C-alpha angles and dihedrals in degrees: 000000000000121000119235099177099024125205114002092231088074093065122113123275125264136211121228105172095119097051091047088057094046096048135039118248094253090058095057129089139176129196089226105020094179090059114069090198090076116083123249117232139186129205122229098177139341141196124184113203142162134237133177093264095045146297124311138200124210113192144159103234130189122199138147127252104208093196132074091236122117111207120178109206120180095191143342126205131188140153136263118214133188119196089349092305116118105224101171147001120234121214120192117191137192098030117154118170114214127174115273118355119017124192106179127167099237130191118199121192130192109211114197095174111049128055092018113127097177119094119251088248092059091046091052092047091052092049092046094051091047093051090047091052092051092047091049101041108015113203090356092069109141098207115127123235118195139188103220137190164276094084106202127201120172109257094014104091090153089067092056090050092047095048099038091114097033118138122175102190129204131171110246087232090060091052092048091048090048087058086056091239088148086072087062095048092041090057088055133227089281091059091047092050095043093057096044132081133215132189119196121194113178111205131179096274106007145033116229114202123178106200132194115190114195119200133169115281094265094163123031094238122171117274092260128027111185115210105196123176097022122130129148136193132192138174119222124201140160118261089224094044135088103237151346118331096190144333126234129206127193124197144139094053123178138163124217126183132197132173094283110023149026116230116203112193126193138155114232121196116196115205105195121203094240097203133108091239091059090045090054091048091051091048092050087053100045108025095075091056096041095057096097125226115344098037095268094190123062119227138059115334094182092089127162140190125224123213117201142144087064112181137169113206146170104273092209088069096050118124124171114207114210119235134167092222101037129336117231130217126219123193144140109267119211113250094236089055092052091049099042104031106030107114093012112140125184124198118210117192118218126217121259091244134015094205099236090175090054090051091052089047090053094045093052099031086240092313096306097105139016133228091224134031124227105237094181141344131184109193120195134173113246121241099199100055138358108286148064139273122213123197104191151136134225136192134199113256110237111243089002127140091287087066088080091058129071116284100267134207108180125182116181120158096200135016130180135169140164130234113213136180130211115255090224143354089268095057110133105162141046089256088063093061135088126220110245104171144347118223118202131183097199093183093041123217134290107187128170117182092187089070106053120189091026107129116237123194115246119182117182130189117194117191119185123218117244115280119258138162090250092052091048090054093050092045091051091053091049095047092047091049091053101038110023116074112235095015118143115267123247139175139263115205128211117193150123089076114187125184130178148116090278142355090264094057108041126160106234097187091103097038097102095049110114121192114201113207112197111215086223086068096047106031093088089046091052091046093050090044090056090047090049091051090046090053089054093053110100125226111275089022088169114029108192107216101178140003131194123199123191114178107205096173142331089287104029126069126169116211135189129178142173122204141173109237116203095203107193091195130065090242128130128183136197113194134168128223114329121205122185145150121231117213126196115200087345093304117118108249107173143347109225128193115191121192119228117315124220109188113183126206118258123003109343141135122270126201123201131187117187143168120214124200116197129191115271091228121017121217120235089248092055093046090051093047094049091047091051094048096048091045091054094045093045093048094047092236129139109288111237096164111099119238123190140171122228137172092034112181129167120200114198117245112278095009133105130244089258094061117121088230094065112123104228099146090110097044093102100040133082119228114203114217108229113248090231090063092048090048090053088057091052092042090228092140101042140065094209130068116306120260089253108048115198097172095104087065095057127086120257132197089258094049092047091049090051095051090103094196116211115186121204094177141347139181128198123188141159112210131204091276089059091249116148110223119196125182113180126178111194149140117240146152106255108241090206133056090236126109120192141180109188125165093198137355136166133189135175114229123202118204127195092348094309105131117228091359092160128023106206121198123183124192129185094006113182113175123169129190114251123011113339144119120297127202132171142139114232127195117192119188112186125202118237110293091233092062107127122232115252091218098042115034094197095053125084135194089259089057092050092051090047091052092050092050090046091054091051094047091046092047094240128140112265110271100179112108110248129195131174130205148140091066116189129170142165144135088286139354089262092075122023139172109245100184090109096042093111095045117123114180128180103229097177092107087062101038092046087064091059113101116226091209091054091050091046092049091048091051093044089054088069091064124080090226128076118215140262091052140148123249089254091052091048092049093047093047092050091046091228107195113186111201096181137355139175133185122201127185114238133195114297120359092332142109136197115226124198121180143161114205148150133219110222101170100072114107091210141049114266130189121183128182117177133163125218109339132188134180140165127225124203136187114216105321094330127092114247108179147333118228130192137182102204092182095042126229128289117186121174132177091196091225093310134088097258107088112202123201142175117219128202109176138168117209122192115191126209115234098189120136091247091054093048091051093047092050091047091053091048094051092044090053092050093053096040122110106268097018117242132190110195098149121098123226117213132197117205145141092058114178122180128188132186122253107275093007119137093223 
């Protein structure tokens, strides 16, 4: 084709001053705006229609004639060529050129049938190559478009002869840019999607989708452009497949324009080939590019679609015939479509990967936010098969990640999909996977993103596949990849997708699609998701109100607890019996069975009943691991000890362990607890209360003051091994919210840095919450008082005990550092649990909260006398009845005192048996006397409440000047008017020995 005129940019210049005055700038448009030689036009109105020979445009057009010539033209026709192939003639009618501004009502018609000399095959090839160029290069497509002659005007045959070989050539890229399509691409796909809307209605044999695509106002079109008589149909298949995957129909098109955008509306109807063969073809096409990073699926990833059976038809003749396999459409195709498009086939290449992980990342903002909010969820364990049912509701988050997608209105009556796991790290096909679970939305989904915060029902049924050793192996690999740092990645597969109005009428076309999610893509999302959930958990998420401990044996402990759960989510759960093993640093620590759990939404109480089975004999590795874990949790430091759950089994409520509905798919896997969760328990990463708050269990000053101890009997003895044995029987109000029944327990207590300062043994402990009887036998074996503190070389155990007593007497909180360790327990001392034998816990944070005044008041409440009191008041309150007494002077300033007496004022029975005892008494800062009981003290009530005792004491007085002055001041105060007692009396130097002990 030889050019006569050449490139259009060589045409003469034009004037457009009048039209610029008549119209605002945003109403004007030029085909080539950068070239002033092309005329500027404005659109008054426009209609795009369709006729048998081709489409037409009727529009009110305004443009400026820069000459003074008046040229009446009835019509003009010319040709349109692509790649030197004339594909259509263009006829423009009702053009009359007048000087200055022209506003004709013009009708332009594309005629694909007449005046075309090229064969239909050449026309189709030209169209196909042009579409391919646009798909490959976008607005940079290099294909040429030309306006070709002859230009025909009725009565001007000479013009046709003159322009017979005319060709005004433009690069297709210039035309696309003239249409301002760069404004669309510059705004990005995200901008295009964000401003568009899509409705999806899944029916039994088709998917109806009204679509509105909103693009920038690239051409100043009229506010409404009707598009009557336009319908289109295509068939889409896979280049590697054997047939049609689906058909697509387009109808009800319209164009609306506002000041900023053009809205193109159309209704698309997808007619899926609802057969397994089509499903397999679609899977062969898409699975290789849905495998995630690392090319999960084997096979060709350079897939392509082909589009054929392209037809443009009269939409008023459209009829869709229902069919279970694939609905068919009948219509009257326009003649020009049959001639130009029949046999045309377009190939569309697909990318090697669709970046599913990136899409999940975008939808969740890398796990930090969610496109929808969970308004409510009631989770319950199923009784007919292993799995769960969720009755819930969701809502779209305003301005969430869905805001970057088209405005969606989705109506699907039924949705189902499978979750599968690869059998091994080398799995590269669907056949190499194992079914893990099936997820069903039996009520489907009705979602509308244009109405955020509107709650939408979402019911989910999750059914787990039967347990097997192969599934356990794959599950272990998945859990490690998600929860264990540095573990090898694996894949999670989503497939067997079914959509439809109900479970009885699903569309199976998408059922063979399998999306492989690489854990590399989603691990950070899962991690951030856990962190996000952790951030939403309030302080004192679980406030433990009460705990009950019943030690059945060295290996069996029954537990019960009540707690207040501040559930930040509107989620409830009903679970049956849970059985699991807890491992610490890979050593089995305990087997726990928890009875059914009823977790309510919001803030509500939770009751738990559990049985714990501990190992009969703990290994050194287990003892060390447990000690490390408890030390880190107790200290509030970062937890480095690994904790995992194994042997997890869930038995549905009301059913037995042999039920087919038991969830045992996790019974042979180990689930590692994330360190972030453990740290939340220890409160190492927070300044507020820990997630699990145990403070309601602990005694307070008020609860200690309200103990109201009431002794019925007590015995105190020191045996030959210098062990203090105390056996009280009393009624009291428990200052803690802990109940306990323990046959035997022992613990080593360190005071003031002196390790194992006191070995405490408890036998027959029975402690009940509230006010009740309390009985126990305590054995306290103290280390030698001269034992030096490991943290303070100048302090001894005697000093630590003195400081503790001083705090109590002064009413201060206990300041002496306290640690506990070497914990043993069991039904008796003949068989004990030694799992906690290596534990060493700093308990100072607890003991420092104990008020000395509260302890002193509680202890003083056991005496029949109330302090302060005179010696006479003390004697009268105790009911001291001296049967016989003798005083003998001894060498030096000393006396020997022998007495036989009874105490009649005690409201309880008291037995005391002590060995050699010494003590010193001071007045003010001066020593007063030193007293000793060389034969000890034996006091026995004989089964009654009148303890009798015989006393043989030696008393050595100090005769120093300071002592004499202190005693004088004391006596003077006693006989003063009124009497005053300003001097303090101190008791110190206490030494106790067991009966029969040498020291």
